N, C-alpha and C positions, 0 to 999 in steps of 0.2 A: 229201807236202804240208806237213810240218812245217817245211821250209826256206822256204816261201813267206811273205814278210813283207808285211803290209798296213799302211799308214798310215791312220789314222782321224782326220781333223781334226774338232774338236768332239766328240771321243770320250767325254767325261764328261757330255755333255748327255743329254736324254731319249731320243732315238732312237739317238744315237751309242753310249751305254752299252749298250743292249740289243743293238746290232749287234756290239759288241766281244765280248759274251758269246757270241753265236752263232758268231762267227768262232773264238774260242778253243776252243769246244766241238767245232768241226769240224777242229781241229788246226792252224790258221794261227798264225803269230807275228804279234803286233799291237803297233804303235807308236801312241800317242795324242798328238796336239797339241791343246792347249786353253788359251785365255786365262782361263778361269774367270769370264768375265763373266756367264754365265748357267748356271753349274754349280758343283758343290762337290767339293773334293778327296777327301772321304770316300768318294765313289762308287768311286774307284780301289780302295780296300780291299774294298769290297763286291763288286766284280767278282771279286777274288781269292777272296773267300768262296764265291761261286757256282761258279767254275770251277776253283779250285785253282791258278790261274796268274795272275801279275801282269804286265800289259803294261808296256812301257817308256813313260814319261810325260815329255813336254816341256811346260813351262809357257811358252807364247810367243804373240806376236801375229803372225798371219799376214800382216797388212798391212805388216810390216817384213820386206822381202825377205832381208836379211842373216841374220835369225834362221831363216828357212826354209832357206836355203843351209847354214847351220851344222848344222841338224838332218840334212839329207841327207848331209852329210859324215860325220856320226857313224853314220848308218843308210844305208849306201851300196848296199844290195841290196833296196830297196823295190820290190816288183813291181806293186802296185796302190795307188792313193790312193782312199779314200772320203771325199769332201769334204762334210761337214756344216756346218762352221763358218760361221755367218752370224747376223746379227740377224733375228728372225722375227716380231716383233709387228706385225701389220697396222695396228692403231690408232696405235701409236707412229710407224710409218713415214709415216703421213699428216701427222704433226706435225713430224717430223725427217727429211725425205727425204734430205738430204745425208749424214747419218750412215749411212743404209742403203746409198746408192750407194757411198760411200767404203769402208766395211767389207766389204760383200758382194762387190763387184766387184774391189777392189784385192787382196783375199785370193785370189780365184780366179785372177786374172792372175799373181800371184806364184807360186802353186802350179804353174801350167802352165809358166811360164818355168823354174822350177827342175826340174820333171820332165824338161823337154827337156835341160837341162844335165847331168842325171844318168841319161839314157836310161831313164827310167821311162815305160812306154808305155801304161798303163791307168789310167783314172779313172772312178769312179762318182759322179755328181753328184746331190746332194740338191735336186731340183726340187720343184714344187708344183702342185696343181690350180689355184692362183690364176693360173697363166699363161693360163688359158682365159677369164678375166674373167667376164662374165655371158653364159652360153652360150645360143644359140638353140634348141638341141635337146639332149635327154637320152635315154639316157646319153651321156656324152662319150667318144669314142674318140681315139686318138693323132693321127689326121688332122684332128680338129676344129681349125679355124683360130683363132688367138689373137685375142681382142678386146682393146681398150685395157685395160691393167691398171687395176684399181680402187685400187691402192695402190702406193707406192714399193717395198714388199717384193715384190709380184707382179711389178713391172717389173724388179727385179734378177734374178728368176728367169728371166723372158723373155730378158733380155740375156745372162744366164749361159749359157743353152742355145744362144743364137746364137754366143757366143764359142767354146763347145765344138765346135759344128758346123764353124765356120770353121777352128779350129785342127786338128781331126781331119782335115779335108780337105787341109790343107797340111803335115802332119807325120806322124810315125809313131805319134802318140798315138791310141788308140781310146777312145771314151767311150760311157757309158750314163747317160742322165738318167732318174731315177725320179721321176715325177710323183705325189707322195703326196696322198692325200685327207686325212682327219682322224685322226691317230694318237691313241689313248687307251689306257687300261689300264696295266698294270705287270707286271713279272716275277713268276712264281708264288712266288718266294722272299720277295717283299715287301722285298727288299734294294735294288732300284733302281726308279725310276719317275719320273714328271714332277715336277720340283722347281723351280717358278718362283721367281725372286728378286723380291720386291716383290709388287705386285698382279698376280694372274694375268691373262693376255690371252686364254686359251683357256677354252672352256666347262667341260670336265671338272674341271680343278684348282680352278676357282671353285666348282663344285658340291661338290667334296670338302671345301673349306674352310668352306663354309656349313654342310654336314652336320656338320662337326666343331665347330661353334660358334665358329670363328675369325672369321667374318664374319656380320653380322646377316641378310642376305638376298642373293639373287641377282637381278640385273636381266636380264630377258629383253628383248632389244633388238628390239621390234616384234612385234606379233601380228596385223598386217594385210597380211602377204604373201600372194601367190597360191598358198597351200599348204593342205592339208586343215585344219590347225588354226591357220593364220595365222603360224606361226613358221618360221624358215629351216630348210631341209633340207640335210643334209650326209651324205657317205659316211664313216662312222666305221670305222676299222680298228684292230685290236689291235696294239700296238707290237711285240709278239713276232713276229707275222705279217710286219709291215713289216720288221723286222730280217732275217728269213729271206730276204726278197727281195733284200737286198744280198749275202747269201752266194751266192745263185743268180746274181746279176749278176757277181760276181767269177769264179765258175766259167765263165760264158759268155765273159768277156773272156780268161781264161787258157787255155781249152781249145778254142776254136774260132777258125778263121783265115780264113774266107771270109764273115764277116758284114760289113755296112756299117761304116764307120769311126765313125759316130755313130748311136746308136739311142735311142729313147725308149719308156718303158713306163708305163702307168697302174698305180698300186698302191693298190687299194681293195678293197671287197668287192662292188661292184655294187649295193648296197642303200643307200637313203637313209633317214635317220631325222631327225625334226624335233627342235628344241630341247626341246619339251615331251615328246616320246617319250623322250629321254635322261633328263630329270628323273624322269619316271614310272618308268622302268626302274631308275634308281638307287634310288629310294625303295622299289620293290617288292622287288628282289633283295637289298638290304642292310638292309631293314627300318628305315630312318631317314627323317626328314623333311627336306626341302630347301625352306625358305621362299623365296618369290620374289615380285617385283613386275614389272609390265609397264612398260617404258620406251619411249622413242622409238627409231626405227631408228638404226643405227650406220653411219656412212660406211664404204664399202669392202666391205659385206656383199652378196654375191649372194643371190638368192632361193633357188635350189635347184641343187645340184651333186652328181652321183653318177657313178660310173665305168662304162665298158665295159672289162672286164679280160680279155677273151678273148685278146688278143695276149700279155699276160703269161703266161697259162696255157699257150698254145701254144708260145711261143718260149723263155720263161724256165723253163718247167716248174714254175711257182709258182702257188699259189692260197691265198687266206686260209682259215684253218680255224677260228678262234675267233670266237664269236658275241657278241651284245650282252650277254648275261649275264656271260660271262667278262670282257668289257671293264669293266663297272661294278663287279663284285665284286673284281677284282684291283686296280683303282684305289683302292677303299675300304680294302682290306687294306694297301696301301702307305701310305695316309694314316694309318691307325691305327698302323702301325709307326713312323711319324715322330712321332706324338704320344706314343707309348710311350717312345721314346728321349728326347724332350724332357722328359717327366716324370721320367725317370731322372736326367737332368742336373740338374733342379731339386732333386730329393731329395738328390743328392750335395752 
């Protein structure tokens, strides 16, 4: 397995970095491509601290095809691409849709074209539960029909899956799209975790920053949804469990030969937690307070989404193992580590 090389685009990001760690620990060789637009270079060093191995790193923009080609020339034996690289803020995508279409789709098309040029035949695509829009039935399974996307971000994931399906049908490329639900938590080492640049767009990092005193309070966007406590419900999954699903997907692509050319899998826990349940759990298990206020609903937010993950369990041999307590405590340990490092820099 040591000779199997995997390219991870966006590999210094939140999910990407955790996946790189899992791949390295399974014996794969890893190449990272990242433009550092929503990640930090020090994560590369921390990956090495965790695994004892430092992946090859390319700082490049995947929307520039020539840069992708040059990387593949240097790394001419890539067996699988895991494609994370994309802008991902739902709210921002409502305000700047062209930015999202250009970046998320051009990068995917460039990667696929260059894969064909260099006879790389396997890709795992970072998709999202946002492809389902506002579902009529819960839990959502992989055959649930797409609704109109609620954001440009969700639209790029719908289009990305369609591109992969069509390319796989017309070429030697085989693809797996993983539809994530809501990744949270951090590695047990507290050396890697979610690191939003600027104002966080996701719930957990905002909760962490409020608990740390970096922000005055959290705004809960709406408490009048049709849910038990009036706040939105999501299927939160620990990022380490999510990372392991990518390893399983690589194994499936590399070791089986009679599967469909394009497959999709839900990656979640099958359980839904409301915004208030997340806040309460964070306070309870970490023994900290998270001040919050109730605001208006936010555009692009579905009321309730959680997954049917039976297909992933059966075909990928994967199942989430970490619970809500591990999600909120590991996230807080990561935040505390960041604050400790910042304090050390200040003292110096």
